[in-house]
C-alpha atoms as an extended CHARMM CRD file, in Angstrom:
* protein
*
        85  EXT
         1         1  UNK       CA            113.0670000000      102.7440000000       95.6650000000  PROA      1               0.0000000000
         2         2  UNK       CA            112.0280000000      106.4940000000       96.1020000000  PROA      2               0.0000000000
         3         3  UNK       CA            108.5900000000      107.9070000000       95.8670000000  PROA      3               0.0000000000
         4         4  UNK       CA            109.0860000000      109.1210000000       92.1990000000  PROA      4               0.0000000000
         5         5  UNK       CA            110.1910000000      105.5150000000       91.0550000000  PROA      5               0.0000000000
         6         6  UNK       CA            107.1410000000      104.0510000000       92.8790000000  PROA      6               0.0000000000
         7         7  UNK       CA            104.9240000000      106.6810000000       91.2210000000  PROA      7               0.0000000000
         8         8  UNK       CA            106.3310000000      105.8400000000       87.7860000000  PROA      8               0.0000000000
         9         9  UNK       CA            105.7180000000      102.1530000000       88.3530000000  PROA      9               0.0000000000
        10        10  UNK       CA            102.2990000000      102.8630000000       89.8240000000  PROA      10              0.0000000000
        11        11  UNK       CA            101.1450000000      104.5880000000       86.7190000000  PROA      11              0.0000000000
        12        12  UNK       CA            101.8970000000      101.3400000000       84.8770000000  PROA      12              0.0000000000
        13        13  UNK       CA             99.6650000000       99.4560000000       87.3400000000  PROA      13              0.0000000000
        14        14  UNK       CA             96.8000000000      101.9820000000       87.0950000000  PROA      14              0.0000000000
        15        15  UNK       CA             96.8690000000      102.3270000000       83.4000000000  PROA      15              0.0000000000
        16        16  UNK       CA             94.6540000000       99.3580000000       82.4640000000  PROA      16              0.0000000000
        17        17  UNK       CA             91.9410000000      100.4830000000       84.8540000000  PROA      17              0.0000000000
        18        18  UNK       CA             92.0110000000      104.2870000000       84.0000000000  PROA      18              0.0000000000
        19        19  UNK       CA             89.2720000000      105.4170000000       81.5780000000  PROA      19              0.0000000000
        20        20  UNK       CA             91.3370000000      108.4410000000       80.2830000000  PROA      20              0.0000000000
        21        21  UNK       CA             94.9680000000      107.4540000000       79.9070000000  PROA      21              0.0000000000
        22        22  UNK       CA             95.8330000000      111.2110000000       79.5100000000  PROA      22              0.0000000000
        23        23  UNK       CA             94.9400000000      111.6550000000       83.1610000000  PROA      23              0.0000000000
        24        24  UNK       CA             97.9370000000      109.5530000000       84.1670000000  PROA      24              0.0000000000
        25        25  UNK       CA            100.4250000000      112.1260000000       82.8640000000  PROA      25              0.0000000000
        26        26  UNK       CA             99.2130000000      114.6340000000       85.3380000000  PROA      26              0.0000000000
        27        27  UNK       CA             98.6790000000      112.5290000000       88.4790000000  PROA      27              0.0000000000
        28        28  UNK       CA            100.2400000000      113.5930000000       91.8230000000  PROA      28              0.0000000000
        29        29  UNK       CA             99.9550000000      112.3910000000       95.3570000000  PROA      29              0.0000000000
        30        30  UNK       CA             96.5500000000      114.0380000000       95.8600000000  PROA      30              0.0000000000
        31        31  UNK       CA             95.0360000000      112.3630000000       92.7580000000  PROA      31              0.0000000000
        32        32  UNK       CA             92.0640000000      110.2940000000       93.9830000000  PROA      32              0.0000000000
        33        33  UNK       CA             91.7530000000      106.8060000000       92.2150000000  PROA      33              0.0000000000
        34        34  UNK       CA             88.0550000000      106.8390000000       91.8810000000  PROA      34              0.0000000000
        35        35  UNK       CA             87.1020000000      110.5440000000       91.5500000000  PROA      35              0.0000000000
        36        36  UNK       CA             90.0200000000      111.8640000000       89.4890000000  PROA      36              0.0000000000
        37        37  UNK       CA             91.0250000000      108.8600000000       87.5220000000  PROA      37              0.0000000000
        38        38  UNK       CA             87.5730000000      107.4050000000       87.1660000000  PROA      38              0.0000000000
        39        39  UNK       CA             88.5700000000      103.9420000000       88.2340000000  PROA      39              0.0000000000
        40        40  UNK       CA             85.7210000000      101.6220000000       89.0020000000  PROA      40              0.0000000000
        41        41  UNK       CA             85.7250000000      100.8910000000       92.7600000000  PROA      41              0.0000000000
        42        42  UNK       CA             85.4680000000       97.1440000000       91.8710000000  PROA      42              0.0000000000
        43        43  UNK       CA             88.8040000000       97.3040000000       90.2140000000  PROA      43              0.0000000000
        44        44  UNK       CA             90.6750000000       98.5500000000       93.3330000000  PROA      44              0.0000000000
        45        45  UNK       CA             91.0360000000       94.8470000000       94.3550000000  PROA      45              0.0000000000
        46        46  UNK       CA             92.7150000000       94.1900000000       90.8960000000  PROA      46              0.0000000000
        47        47  UNK       CA             95.0320000000       97.2060000000       91.3710000000  PROA      47              0.0000000000
        48        48  UNK       CA             96.1340000000       95.8830000000       94.8490000000  PROA      48              0.0000000000
        49        49  UNK       CA             96.7620000000       92.5210000000       93.3390000000  PROA      49              0.0000000000
        50        50  UNK       CA             98.6710000000       93.9980000000       90.4450000000  PROA      50              0.0000000000
        51        51  UNK       CA            100.6430000000       96.3500000000       92.8030000000  PROA      51              0.0000000000
        52        52  UNK       CA            101.5920000000       93.2770000000       95.0490000000  PROA      52              0.0000000000
        53        53  UNK       CA            102.9210000000       91.4770000000       91.8310000000  PROA      53              0.0000000000
        54        54  UNK       CA            104.7370000000       94.5530000000       90.5790000000  PROA      54              0.0000000000
        55        55  UNK       CA            106.5450000000       95.4050000000       93.8040000000  PROA      55              0.0000000000
        56        56  UNK       CA            106.7940000000       91.7440000000       95.1810000000  PROA      56              0.0000000000
        57        57  UNK       CA            104.9670000000       92.7940000000       98.3230000000  PROA      57              0.0000000000
        58        58  UNK       CA            101.8750000000       91.7070000000      100.3080000000  PROA      58              0.0000000000
        59        59  UNK       CA             99.3070000000       94.3120000000      101.0460000000  PROA      59              0.0000000000
        60        60  UNK       CA             97.0580000000       93.3540000000      104.0490000000  PROA      60              0.0000000000
        61        61  UNK       CA             93.3850000000       94.4960000000      104.4010000000  PROA      61              0.0000000000
        62        62  UNK       CA             94.1270000000       97.4660000000      106.7270000000  PROA      62              0.0000000000
        63        63  UNK       CA             96.6960000000       98.7860000000      104.2910000000  PROA      63              0.0000000000
        64        64  UNK       CA             94.3890000000       98.1700000000      101.2620000000  PROA      64              0.0000000000
        65        65  UNK       CA             91.7350000000      100.3100000000      102.9380000000  PROA      65              0.0000000000
        66        66  UNK       CA             94.0500000000      103.3320000000      102.8620000000  PROA      66              0.0000000000
        67        67  UNK       CA             94.7720000000      103.1690000000       99.1380000000  PROA      67              0.0000000000
        68        68  UNK       CA             92.2660000000      105.7120000000       97.7050000000  PROA      68              0.0000000000
        69        69  UNK       CA             94.8500000000      108.4450000000       96.5810000000  PROA      69              0.0000000000
        70        70  UNK       CA             97.9610000000      108.0560000000       94.7230000000  PROA      70              0.0000000000
        71        71  UNK       CA             99.8410000000      109.4180000000       97.7780000000  PROA      71              0.0000000000
        72        72  UNK       CA             98.2130000000      106.8010000000      100.0800000000  PROA      72              0.0000000000
        73        73  UNK       CA             99.1960000000      104.0710000000       97.4850000000  PROA      73              0.0000000000
        74        74  UNK       CA            102.7640000000      105.1850000000       97.4590000000  PROA      74              0.0000000000
        75        75  UNK       CA            102.8120000000      105.3380000000      101.3430000000  PROA      75              0.0000000000
        76        76  UNK       CA            101.5880000000      101.8120000000      101.6040000000  PROA      76              0.0000000000
        77        77  UNK       CA            103.8600000000      100.4360000000       98.8380000000  PROA      77              0.0000000000
        78        78  UNK       CA            106.8900000000      102.2680000000      100.2290000000  PROA      78              0.0000000000
        79        79  UNK       CA            106.2300000000      100.9340000000      103.6870000000  PROA      79              0.0000000000
        80        80  UNK       CA            105.8610000000       97.4080000000      102.4540000000  PROA      80              0.0000000000
        81        81  UNK       CA            109.1580000000       97.7000000000      100.4320000000  PROA      81              0.0000000000
        82        82  UNK       CA            111.0620000000       99.1620000000      103.2090000000  PROA      82              0.0000000000
        83        83  UNK       CA            109.7390000000       96.6400000000      105.7400000000  PROA      83              0.0000000000
        84        84  UNK       CA            110.6180000000       93.6850000000      103.6350000000  PROA      84              0.0000000000
        85        85  UNK       CA            114.1850000000       94.9850000000      102.8610000000  PROA      85              0.0000000000
């Protein structure tokens, strides 16, 4: 799974937690989950759980701490997918 495929799936994971759904259309790897997408920090755990289910991976605490931008999320997810393959 390449970065673009991960990004497209990640949009689906983020959608329920994003205040302004139109913001998802313009996200890129620099997009900050809290500042740009206005995702409540309490929902970050839910996003991690949903990402684990979506990609059939386990995200450990150290990796979860890095998931504050879309690019970081893609890095973590990609690393976990490639590690389990």
